[in-house]
C-alpha positions in Angstrom: -76.9 -16.5 -107.6 -78.4 -19.9 -106.9 -81.4 -20.1 -104.6 -80.7 -21.9 -101.3 -83.1 -23.2 -98.8 -82.8 -23.3 -95.0 -80.7 -26.2 -93.9 -80.3 -27.9 -90.5 -76.8 -29.2 -89.7 -75.2 -30.9 -86.8 -72.3 -29.2 -85.2 -69.0 -31.2 -85.5 -68.0 -30.0 -82.0 -71.0 -30.0 -79.7 -73.2 -32.3 -81.8 -76.2 -30.0 -81.5 -78.3 -28.9 -84.5 -78.0 -25.4 -85.9 -79.7 -23.7 -88.8 -78.2 -22.1 -91.9 -80.6 -19.8 -93.5 -80.9 -18.6 -97.2 -79.2 -15.3 -96.4 -76.3 -17.2 -94.8 -75.9 -19.3 -97.9 -76.0 -16.1 -100.0 -73.2 -14.6 -98.0 -71.0 -17.8 -98.2 -71.6 -17.9 -101.9 -70.5 -14.3 -102.2 -67.3 -15.1 -100.3 -66.8 -18.2 -102.3 -66.5 -20.5 -99.3 -68.4 -23.6 -98.0 -70.9 -23.4 -95.2 -69.5 -23.9 -91.7 -69.6 -27.2 -89.9 -69.5 -25.7 -86.4 -72.6 -24.0 -84.8 -72.3 -20.2 -84.1 -71.6 -20.6 -80.4 -68.8 -23.1 -81.0 -67.4 -20.9 -83.7 -67.1 -18.0 -81.3 -65.6 -20.2 -78.5 -63.1 -21.5 -81.0 -62.0 -18.0 -81.9 -61.7 -17.0 -78.3 -59.3 -19.9 -77.5 -56.7 -17.8 -79.4 -57.3 -14.7 -77.3 -55.5 -14.3 -73.9 -56.3 -11.0 -72.2 -55.6 -11.5 -68.5 -53.0 -14.2 -67.9 -49.6 -12.4 -67.9 -46.2 -13.9 -67.3 -42.6 -13.0 -66.8 -40.5 -14.8 -69.5 -37.3 -14.5 -71.4 -37.2 -12.1 -74.4 -36.1 -13.9 -77.6 -35.2 -10.7 -79.5 -31.7 -10.6 -80.9 -29.4 -8.7 -78.5 -31.9 -9.0 -75.7 -31.8 -12.8 -75.1 -32.4 -13.6 -71.5 -33.9 -10.2 -70.6 -37.1 -10.7 -68.7 -40.3 -9.3 -70.2 -44.0 -9.4 -69.5 -45.9 -11.5 -71.9 -49.2 -13.3 -72.6 -47.1 -16.3 -73.4 -45.8 -18.3 -70.5 -42.2 -19.5 -70.2 -43.5 -23.0 -70.9 -44.9 -21.9 -74.3 -42.9 -22.8 -77.4 -43.8 -19.5 -79.1 -40.9 -17.2 -80.0 -41.6 -13.8 -78.3 -40.1 -10.3 -78.8 -40.7 -7.3 -76.6 -42.9 -4.6 -78.2 -40.0 -2.3 -79.4 -38.0 -5.2 -80.9 -41.0 -6.6 -82.7 -41.8 -3.3 -84.3 -38.1 -2.6 -85.1 -36.7 -2.9 -88.6 -33.9 -5.4 -87.7 -35.9 -8.4 -88.7 -38.4 -9.4 -91.4 -41.1 -12.1 -91.0 -40.6 -13.1 -94.7 -37.2 -14.6 -93.8 -39.2 -17.4 -92.2 -41.0 -18.2 -95.4 -41.5 -21.9 -96.1 -42.6 -23.9 -99.1 -45.9 -25.7 -99.2 -45.6 -29.3 -98.2 -48.4 -31.3 -99.7 -47.5 -34.3 -97.5 -48.7 -32.4 -94.4 -52.0 -30.9 -93.6 -52.3 -27.1 -94.0 -52.9 -26.4 -90.3 -50.0 -28.6 -89.3 -47.7 -26.5 -91.4 -49.3 -23.2 -90.2 -48.7 -24.2 -86.6 -45.0 -24.8 -87.3 -44.7 -21.4 -88.9 -46.7 -19.7 -86.2 -44.4 -20.9 -83.4 -41.1 -19.9 -85.0 -42.1 -16.5 -86.3 -41.7 -13.9 -83.5 -44.8 -12.7 -81.7 -45.3 -9.6 -79.5 -45.2 -10.2 -75.8 -47.9 -7.7 -75.0 -50.1 -5.3 -77.1 -49.5 -2.3 -74.8 -49.1 0.9 -76.8 -47.5 4.0 -75.3 -47.9 3.1 -71.6 -46.8 5.5 -68.9 -46.0 3.5 -65.7 -48.6 1.0 -66.9 -46.5 -2.1 -67.8 -49.1 -4.6 -66.5 -51.7 -3.9 -69.1 -52.7 -5.7 -72.3 -54.5 -4.8 -75.5 -54.3 -1.2 -74.5 -53.2 2.3 -75.5 -52.2 5.5 -73.8 -52.8 4.4 -70.2 -51.0 6.2 -67.3 -50.4 4.8 -63.9 -52.7 1.9 -64.5 -52.3 -1.7 -63.4 -54.0 -4.9 -64.8 -56.2 -3.0 -67.2 -57.2 -5.1 -70.2 -58.7 -3.8 -73.5 -58.9 -0.2 -72.2 -57.4 3.0 -73.5 -56.5 6.5 -72.2 -57.2 5.8 -68.5 -55.3 7.2 -65.5 -54.9 5.7 -62.0 -57.1 2.7 -62.8 -56.7 -0.9 -61.7 -58.1 -4.4 -62.3 -60.6 -3.4 -65.0 -61.4 -4.4 -68.5 -62.7 -2.4 -71.5 -62.6 0.9 -69.8 -62.0 4.1 -71.8 -61.1 7.7 -70.8 -61.5 7.2 -67.1 -59.7 8.4 -64.0 -59.3 6.5 -60.7 -61.3 3.3 -61.3 -61.0 -0.2 -59.8 -62.8 -3.4 -60.6 -64.9 -2.1 -63.5 -66.0 -3.5 -66.8 -67.2 -1.5 -69.9 -67.1 1.9 -68.2 -66.1 5.1 -69.9 -65.7 8.8 -69.1 -66.0 8.3 -65.4 -64.0 8.8 -62.2 -63.8 7.4 -58.7 -65.9 4.3 -59.5 -65.7 0.8 -58.0 -67.3 -2.4 -59.1 -69.3 -0.8 -61.9 -70.1 -2.2 -65.3 -71.7 -1.0 -68.6 -71.8 2.6 -67.4 -70.8 6.0 -68.8 -70.1 9.5 -67.4 -70.4 8.6 -63.7 -68.6 9.8 -60.7 -68.1 8.2 -57.2 -70.4 5.4 -58.2 -70.2 1.9 -56.5 -71.6 -1.6 -57.2 -73.7 -0.4 -60.1 -74.7 -1.5 -63.6 -76.1 0.1 -66.7 -75.9 3.7 -65.4 -75.3 7.0 -67.1 -74.6 10.4 -65.6 -74.9 9.2 -62.0 -73.0 10.6 -59.1 -72.4 9.8 -55.4 -74.5 6.6 -55.5 -74.3 2.9 -54.8 -76.1 -0.2 -55.8 -77.9 1.3 -58.8 -79.3 -0.6 -61.8 -80.3 1.1 -65.0 -80.4 4.6 -63.6 -79.7 7.9 -65.4 -78.8 11.3 -64.2 -79.2 10.4 -60.5 -77.5 12.1 -57.6 -77.2 10.6 -54.1 -79.3 7.5 -54.7 -78.8 4.1 -53.1 -80.3 0.7 -54.0 -82.4 2.0 -56.9 -83.6 0.6 -60.2 -84.8 2.3 -63.4 -84.7 5.8 -62.0 -84.3 9.0 -64.1 -83.3 12.4 -62.9 -83.7 11.7 -59.2 -81.9 12.6 -56.0 -82.0 11.3 -52.5 -83.7 8.0 -53.1 -83.2 4.8 -51.2 -84.5 1.6 -52.7 -86.7 3.7 -55.0 -88.3 5.7 -52.1 -88.0 9.4 -52.3 -86.5 11.3 -49.2 -85.5 14.8 -48.5 -81.8 15.6 -48.4 -81.8 15.6 -44.6 -83.8 12.3 -44.4 -81.5 10.7 -47.0 -78.3 11.6 -45.1 -79.8 10.3 -41.9 -81.1 7.0 -43.3 -78.1 6.2 -45.4 -75.9 6.0 -42.3 -77.7 2.8 -41.3 -76.4 0.8 -44.3 -72.7 1.1 -43.5 -71.5 -0.5 -46.8 -68.0 0.3 -45.8 -68.2 -2.8 -43.7 -67.5 -6.0 -45.6 -70.3 -8.1 -44.0 -72.8 -5.3 -44.4 -71.8 -4.8 -48.0 -72.3 -8.5 -48.9 -75.7 -8.5 -47.3 -76.7 -5.3 -49.2 -75.5 -7.0 -52.5 -77.9 -9.9 -51.9 -80.8 -7.7 -50.8 -80.3 -5.4 -53.8 -80.1 -8.2 -56.3 -83.4 -9.6 -55.0 -85.0 -6.1 -55.0 -83.9 -5.4 -58.6 -85.8 -8.5 -59.8 -89.1 -6.8 -58.9 -88.7 -4.3 -61.8 -89.1 -4.9 -65.6 -86.0 -5.0 -67.8 -85.8 -4.0 -71.4 -85.7 -7.1 -73.7 -82.7 -5.7 -75.4 -80.8 -2.4 -75.6 -81.1 -1.1 -79.1 -80.6 2.5 -80.2 -81.5 3.6 -83.8 -81.6 0.0 -85.1 -83.5 -1.3 -88.1 -84.3 -5.0 -88.7 -81.8 -6.2 -86.2 -81.6 -8.6 -83.3 -79.2 -8.9 -80.4 -78.3 -6.8 -77.5 -76.4 -3.6 -76.8 -76.7 -2.3 -80.3 -76.3 1.2 -81.7 -77.0 2.3 -85.3 -77.5 -1.1 -86.7 -79.2 -2.1 -90.0 -79.9 -5.7 -91.0 -77.8 -7.1 -88.2 -78.7 -10.5 -86.6 -77.4 -12.2 -83.5 -75.3 -9.1 -82.9 -73.9 -8.1 -79.5 -72.1 -5.0 -78.2 -72.1 -3.0 -81.5 -71.1 0.6 -81.3 -70.9 3.3 -84.0 -72.8 1.5 -86.6 -73.0 -1.8 -88.5 -74.9 -3.1 -91.5 -75.6 -6.5 -92.9 -73.8 -8.4 -90.1 -74.5 -11.6 -88.3 -73.0 -13.5 -85.3 -70.8 -10.5 -84.4 -69.6 -9.3 -81.0 -67.7 -6.2 -80.0 -67.6 -4.4 -83.3 -67.8 -0.7 -84.0 -67.4 2.2 -86.5 -69.5 1.3 -89.5 -68.6 -2.3 -90.3 -70.5 -4.0 -93.1 -70.9 -7.5 -94.6 -69.6 -9.1 -91.4 -70.2 -12.7 -90.4 -68.7 -14.3 -87.3 -66.4 -11.4 -86.4 -65.4 -10.0 -83.1 -63.3 -7.2 -81.6 -63.2 -5.4 -84.9 -64.1 -2.0 -86.5 -63.0 1.1 -88.3 -65.1 0.5 -91.4 -64.0 -3.0 -92.0 -66.1 -4.8 -94.6 -66.7 -8.1 -96.3 -65.1 -10.2 -93.5 -65.8 -13.7 -92.3 -64.6 -15.5 -89.2 -62.2 -12.8 -88.2 -61.1 -12.0 -84.6 -59.8 -8.4 -84.6 -59.6 -6.5 -87.9 -58.8 -2.8 -87.9 -59.8 -2.2 -90.7 -59.8 -4.7 -93.6 -61.7 -5.9 -96.6 -62.2 -9.3 -98.1 -60.6 -11.0 -95.1 -61.4 -14.5 -93.8 -60.4 -17.0 -91.1 -57.8 -14.7 -89.5 -56.8 -13.0 -86.3 -55.2 -9.6 -85.4 -55.4 -8.1 -88.9 -54.6 -4.4 -89.3 -55.2 -2.4 -92.5 -55.1 -5.6 -94.6 -57.1 -6.7 -97.6 -57.7 -10.0 -99.5 -56.1 -12.4 -97.0 -57.0 -15.7 -95.5 -55.7 -17.8 -92.5 -53.3 -15.2 -91.3 -52.3 -13.8 -88.0 -50.9 -10.4 -86.7 -50.4 -8.9 -90.1 -50.2 -5.2 -90.9 -50.6 -3.2 -94.1 -50.7 -6.3 -96.3 -52.8 -7.7 -99.1 -53.2 -11.1 -100.8 -51.8 -13.3 -98.0 -52.7 -16.9 -97.3 -51.4 -18.7 -94.2 -49.1 -15.9 -93.1 -47.8 -14.8 -89.7 -46.5 -11.4 -88.4 -46.1 -9.9 -91.9 -45.8 -6.2 -92.5 -46.2 -4.3 -95.8 -46.3 -7.5 -97.9 -48.4 -8.9 -100.7 -48.8 -12.2 -102.6 -47.3 -14.5 -99.9 -48.2 -18.0 -98.7 -46.6 -19.3 -95.5 -44.6 -16.1 -95.4 -42.9 -16.9 -98.7 -43.0 -14.3 -101.5 -44.5 -15.1 -104.8 -45.4 -13.1 -107.9 -49.0 -12.1 -108.5 -49.4 -14.9 -111.1 -47.7 -17.5 -109.0 -49.9 -16.6 -106.0 -53.1 -16.7 -107.9 -52.2 -20.1 -109.3 -51.1 -21.6 -106.0 -54.0 -20.5 -103.7 -56.6 -22.8 -105.4 -54.1 -25.7 -105.1 -53.7 -25.0 -101.3 -57.4 -24.9 -100.9 -57.8 -28.2 -102.8 -55.0 -29.6 -100.5 -56.9 -28.5 -97.4 -60.0 -30.4 -98.6 -58.1 -33.5 -99.7 -55.8 -33.8 -96.7 -57.8 -32.2 -93.8 -56.3 -31.6 -90.3 -57.8 -34.0 -87.8 -57.7 -32.9 -84.2 -57.4 -35.1 -81.0 -61.2 -35.5 -80.9 -61.5 -36.6 -84.5 -62.9 -33.3 -85.8 -61.9 -32.6 -89.4 -60.7 -29.2 -90.5 -61.0 -28.5 -94.2 -61.1 -25.2 -96.1 -63.7 -23.0 -94.6 -62.9 -23.8 -90.9 -61.2 -21.4 -88.6 -57.9 -22.4 -86.9 -58.3 -25.6 -84.9 -58.5 -24.7 -81.2 -55.7 -27.2 -80.3 -53.1 -25.2 -82.3 -53.7 -22.1 -80.1 -50.6 -21.0 -78.2 -52.8 -20.6 -75.2 -54.2 -23.1 -72.8 -58.0 -23.2 -72.4 -58.0 -21.5 -69.0 -55.7 -18.7 -70.2 -58.1 -17.7 -73.0 -61.3 -15.6 -73.2 -63.1 -18.9 -74.1 -62.9 -19.7 -70.4 -64.9 -16.5 -69.6 -67.7 -17.3 -72.2 -67.9 -21.0 -71.4 -66.2 -21.7 -68.0 -64.8 -25.3 -67.6 -63.1 -27.0 -64.7 -59.7 -28.5 -65.4 -61.3 -32.0 -65.4 -63.9 -30.9 -68.0 -61.2 -29.3 -70.2 -59.0 -32.3 -70.1 -61.9 -34.5 -70.9 -62.3 -32.5 -74.1 -58.5 -32.8 -74.6 -58.0 -29.1 -74.2 -54.7 -27.8 -72.8 -54.7 -26.5 -69.2 -51.9 -24.4 -67.7 -51.3 -23.7 -64.0 -49.3 -20.5 -63.6 -45.9 -20.8 -61.9 -45.6 -17.0 -61.6 -47.8 -16.6 -58.6 -47.3 -19.6 -56.4 -48.0 -17.8 -53.1 -48.3 -19.4 -49.7 -51.2 -17.6 -47.9 -50.2 -15.9 -44.7 -53.8 -14.8 -43.9 -57.3 -16.1 -44.6 -59.8 -13.8 -46.1 -62.2 -14.3 -43.2 -59.5 -12.9 -40.8 -59.2 -9.6 -42.7 -60.3 -6.4 -40.9 -64.0 -5.7 -41.4 -63.5 -2.0 -42.4 -60.7 -0.3 -44.3 -60.0 2.1 -41.5 -58.8 -0.8 -39.4 -56.2 -1.9 -42.1 -52.6 -1.0 -41.5 -49.8 -0.8 -44.1 -48.7 -4.3 -42.9 -51.4 -5.7 -45.2 -49.1 -5.1 -48.1 -46.8 -7.8 -46.7 -49.6 -10.4 -46.4 -50.6 -13.1 -48.9 -54.4 -13.4 -48.7 -56.1 -16.8 -49.4 -58.8 -16.3 -52.0 -62.1 -17.5 -50.7 -62.7 -19.6 -53.8 -59.5 -21.5 -53.1 -59.2 -22.7 -56.7 -62.6 -24.5 -56.4 -64.1 -22.4 -59.3 -63.6 -22.1 -63.0 -62.2 -18.6 -62.7 -58.5 -19.4 -63.2 -58.2 -18.6 -59.5 -54.5 -18.6 -58.4 -55.6 -19.4 -54.8 -54.0 -16.4 -53.2 -53.4 -12.7 -53.9 -51.7 -9.6 -52.6 -52.8 -6.0 -52.1 -50.8 -3.4 -54.0 -50.0 0.1 -52.6 -52.0 1.7 -55.3 -55.0 -0.6 -54.5 -54.8 0.2 -50.8 -54.7 3.9 -51.4 -57.9 3.6 -53.6 -59.7 1.5 -50.9 -58.8 4.0 -48.2 -59.8 7.1 -50.1 -63.3 5.7 -51.0 -63.9 3.7 -47.8 -64.1 0.3 -49.5 -63.4 -2.9 -47.5 -60.7 -5.2 -48.6 -61.7 -7.8 -51.1 -61.9 -11.5 -50.2 -61.5 -12.8 -53.7 -58.5 -12.5 -56.1 -58.8 -10.2 -59.1 -59.6 -13.1 -61.5 -62.5 -14.3 -59.4 -63.8 -10.8 -59.0 -63.6 -10.3 -62.8 -65.6 -13.5 -63.4 -68.2 -12.6 -60.9 -68.5 -9.1 -62.3 -69.3 -10.4 -65.8 -71.5 -13.3 -64.8 -74.8 -11.2 -64.5 -74.4 -9.9 -68.0 -76.9 -11.7 -70.4 -75.0 -14.2 -72.6 -74.3 -13.9 -76.3 -77.4 -15.9 -77.2 -81.0 -15.2 -78.1 -84.3 -16.8 -77.1 -87.7 -16.1 -78.7 -90.0 -14.8 -75.9 -93.1 -12.8 -75.3 -93.5 -9.6 -73.4 -94.3 -10.3 -69.7 -96.6 -7.3 -69.3 -100.0 -8.5 -68.4 -101.8 -5.1 -68.5 -102.0 -3.8 -64.9 -98.9 -5.6 -63.7 -96.2 -8.1 -64.8 -97.2 -11.7 -65.4 -95.8 -12.9 -62.1 -97.5 -10.1 -60.2 -94.3 -8.8 -58.7 -94.4 -5.4 -60.5 -97.4 -3.0 -60.6 -97.4 -0.9 -63.7 -97.3 2.9 -63.1 -99.3 3.9 -66.1 -101.8 2.6 -68.6 -100.1 0.9 -71.6 -101.0 1.2 -75.2 -102.2 -2.4 -75.4 -104.8 -1.7 -72.6 -105.6 -4.0 -69.7 -105.0 -7.2 -71.6 -101.7 -9.0 -72.0 -99.2 -7.4 -74.3 -98.9 -9.5 -77.5 -95.4 -8.3 -78.6 -92.8 -11.0 -79.2 -89.0 -10.6 -79.6 -85.6 -12.1 -79.5 -83.8 -11.5 -76.2 -80.6 -12.5 -74.3 -82.7 -13.3 -71.3 -83.4 -17.0 -71.2 -86.9 -18.2 -70.3 -85.7 -19.8 -67.1 -84.1 -16.6 -65.8 -85.9 -14.7 -63.0 -86.0 -11.2 -64.5 -89.2 -9.6 -65.7 -88.8 -8.8 -69.4 -90.9 -6.2 -71.2 -91.0 -5.2 -74.8 -89.6 -1.8 -75.9 -93.0 0.0 -75.8 -94.0 -1.4 -72.3 -90.6 -0.7 -70.9 -90.5 2.9 -72.1 -93.9 3.6 -70.6 -92.6 2.4 -67.3 -89.1 3.9 -67.2 -89.1 7.1 -69.3 
């Protein structure tokens, strides 16, 4: 293996410099591919332009015998994508290989791939075994759920994303094994918890941050095994019950004031530079059982020798630029969703596949190049079957063709072999995709970058009531609210794909009444964007611990115990998702543990 030095390159897309290190070059050499020309952030955003989670439409089914039947789909009726319902796509009445096409060396590779992609049927929704849960996407085994995305085996849950094994949740994000929770994120095993983040085993509480095994607590930060606390002050059970009445967070105005007060209060306490459990030689955030992982985020169940990964789990290895993947997948590069796979590159939605490149939505396949919606196939290019010998002879010619005749997008960016799919061939508009969540753009900004933008025609409501005119408390709300169209307070003046108006569903109203929650003033999209906004970004900054001995550097937090480094400033440095200009107090692992545990 040749020895490579660190190299600084300029990103083709954002024009910023990024660094390719010797270990990166070693991985690219092992995969026999060139180094990337996009920076890590632009590579992630590019992959996410192909992922639509939350924008659902009613459109015509294109499946034979069902033409004209209306189905739910992530593809709008304006899209030129051929779409089948779930049962028809998985049926045995069609074969994606019948769409196979010859290689046309007069056209760029990605131009031909886009043509194939649009005519080969795709699945309207990835919604497996739903029970009265039609309006869900990228899900399995949900019952009586509505607008749940990326969550499995939940019941009676609504407007939530990445929730697992829950009952009776609303407006939650990354919550599991919980019940009766509202507006919670990154929490596990909680019950009747509201407006809280990073909690575990907490019950009957509200406005908690990073609390564990707490009962009847309100407005608290960094508590462990506590009961009857308000804003970190201990009370007796009787005192707590008397004092908590004053807060009246069943009132919309009171709740909004408490939100602001609590956010300000929470900034007075140190935060862990990164959440890492049983990790060795790794950087990132929210990591479990990682070894030699760099720039890794939201990794569960183990990973080894990975870099620039997000949302991966179950012992993946040799992973670069991969997301939403797991189940022991290995030796993968620039993959968005692989369950599992080996030696796979520049692909999306790959299930139990090996040795493939530039392919999409393929299952139980191997040795594919530029294929779409294939099942149980091998040695195919553009969905056309070849012999093993023919395939092995053709693939180098296709790669050479990609280099000699690159695809050039609207902004003049060149796509040769070694680049992921160009964003402009995505079947989704920028504001339909997850890229909009990671990097929000206004319509004007998107169009300036020559990105597609799509206004939904499915929910063109004319508001019948303004949010400010809604009843203050839920007990004042009659069933007539179900007939109203509420104007979202953002009024489309945000980058949240706001429809401008929304309705309350019967299931939603029942939930609010049962838990004494005031009606929302924002549509579900705007609520989702505001819920994920406080999460640290998928970036790292080099920083120093802000513990100054007796207190934090800014003096807002007084340490509760003597730290190992003594009265002087802590000298520990680290990589953290908290940018230097953020207001949070950031402690290293040792200082944090001495204050919290």
